[in-house]
Structure formats: structure tokens, C-alpha cells
N, C-alpha and C positions, 0 to 999 in steps of 0.2 A: 055385888059380892064376888061373882065369878071373875069379873075383871080384875079385882084385887088379888084373888088367888092365882090367876094366870100370871100376873106380874110377879108375885112372890115366887112362883115356881121357877121363873127364869133365874132367880138368885141361886137356885140349886143346880139348874141345868147348865148355866155358863161354866162353872168350874169343871163339870163333867166333860163338857165340850173342849175345854182347854187341854185336858189330859188325853182325850180320845184321839185315835189316829186320823189325821187329816188326809194323809196320803202315805203310800209306800213307794220308795224310790230306790233305784239301784243302777249300777253301771252294767249295761247289757242284760239280757234276760238270764244269762248264765250264772250270775252272782246273786246271792240272796238280796232280798229287798229289805231296807230299813224302814221302820215305821216312824213317821214324823208327826208330832203333835204341835200345838201352839207352844206348849212349854218346852219341848225339846228343841224346837226351832229357835225360840228365844234364848235358850242356853247356848246354842251354837253361835247365835249372833253376838251375844255378850262377849264371847271370846275373840271375835274378829272385827266387829264394827259397832262400837258403843253408841254412836249417834243413831244409826239405823235401828239398833236394839231398843233405844228409848222411844223412837217413833212407833215401832211395831208394838211395843209394850203398851203404849198409850192407846193405839188403835184397837188392839186385840183384847186387852184386859180392862184398862181403866175406863175408856169411853163407853163401852156397852154396859159395864157394871154400874158406873156412876149414873148413866141414863136410867137404868132400871131402878136403882135406889131412889133417884129423884122422882121418877114416875110413881113409884109406890107412895112416896111422901105426899105427892100432889093428890093421889087418889084417897089417901087417908086424911086429907085436910091439914097436914103438918107442914106443907110447903105451899107458898102462894102460887096460884095458877099462872101468874105472869112468868114463871120459870119455864113454861112449856116451850117457847122458841129455843132456849138454850138446850133443853133436853132433846128437842128434835134435831138440832145441829149435832149433838153427841151421837145420836143414832146414825146420822149420815156419815160421820167420821168412822164409826164402827163398820159400816158397810164398805168403806174404802179398803179395809183389810181383806175382805172376801174377794174384792176385785183384784187385789195384788196376788192373792193365792191362785186365783184362776189364771191370771196372766203368767205367773211362773210355771204353772202346769202346762199351759199352751206352748210357751217357749221351750220348755224342757222336752216336750214330746216332739217338737220340730227338729231337735238336734239329731236324734236317731241313735245315739249311743246310750241314752238314758231310758230306763223303763220306769214309768210312773203309773200307779194305780190310785184312784181316789179311795179314801177310807170313809167309814160311816161318820167319823167325827166332823168331816167337812160338811156333811148334810145337817148334822145336829147343830154345829156352830152357825151355819147359814140360817137354819130354821129359827134359832134363838134370836139372831139379829133381825130377821124379818118379822118375827112375832113381836119383838120389842117395838119395832116401827109401827106395826098394826095396832098394838095396844096403846101406843102414844096417840095415834090418830083417833082411835075410839074414845080414849079418855078426853081428848080435846073436844070432840063432838058432844060428849055427854056433859062436859062442863059448860059448853055454850048453850045447850038446851035446858040445863038446870043451873042457872047462874047463882042460885042461893046455896049451892053445895060447896 
């Protein structure tokens, strides 16, 4: 039961993480820093690069949310357990988004003219992705140990 509640809680936490500030960025420390969230980043991308915006939208929003919905359906017995490998792949794709954000932060800090501070949303988003992966692994183990469920 706790496993199911933890999975369902991610369905609430993901949208919060999408709107939470991932980082604050600005040109030199003299100017104000703008807060960037997954949603504001996507809005900016849609105006400049549609293909990249589609990829990031899939990695940041659809992959983790679909994985979580699928995981909940497996846990409640509404989706066949054979869907687990696909759900695991969706979790890995969602983790790619966190890697890209970390890479951008590292590159931008190396430039010298840009000031970047990480926001609490980056930690929440990362925690959601990692929790989803952990819940998937726990669910897979529990299904293997209780094949009748």
C-alpha cells in the first residue's frame, strides 16, 4: 500500500517540480537573476527551436509522467507486468533530462560572464526521477517475489 501511495504522490510532485525554479541565471552578478523552470525553459525553446523543444518536452514531462502512470497501473493490477521493461526505459529517458540540465549548468559556469545558481526545483525534479526509478525497481522485485499478484 505504501508503494502505491508513493507512486501516486509522484503524480502530484511532478507538476510542482515542472513549475519550480530549476536555476537562476543572469549576465554577470550585477544584473538580476531570472528564475528558470522546466515550463519557462520549454516556453523559450518553443519560440526558438521546435525540434529541441519536442525532445525536451518528451524527456522532461511525458517520459517521467507516463512511466509513473504505467507503474501505478502495474501496481494496481491494471497493466500487465510485462510492461515493466518499457517503463524502466521511460525512467532512463527522464534521467537524461537531468543530465542535460547539469551539463548546461557546468558549461555556463565555465563561461565566466554568466551567473548561475541552482534552485530547489532542480532537487525536487531530480528526487522525483530518482524516486520513480527506485519505485520501479521495488515494484519489479515485489512482482517477482509474489508472482500471483
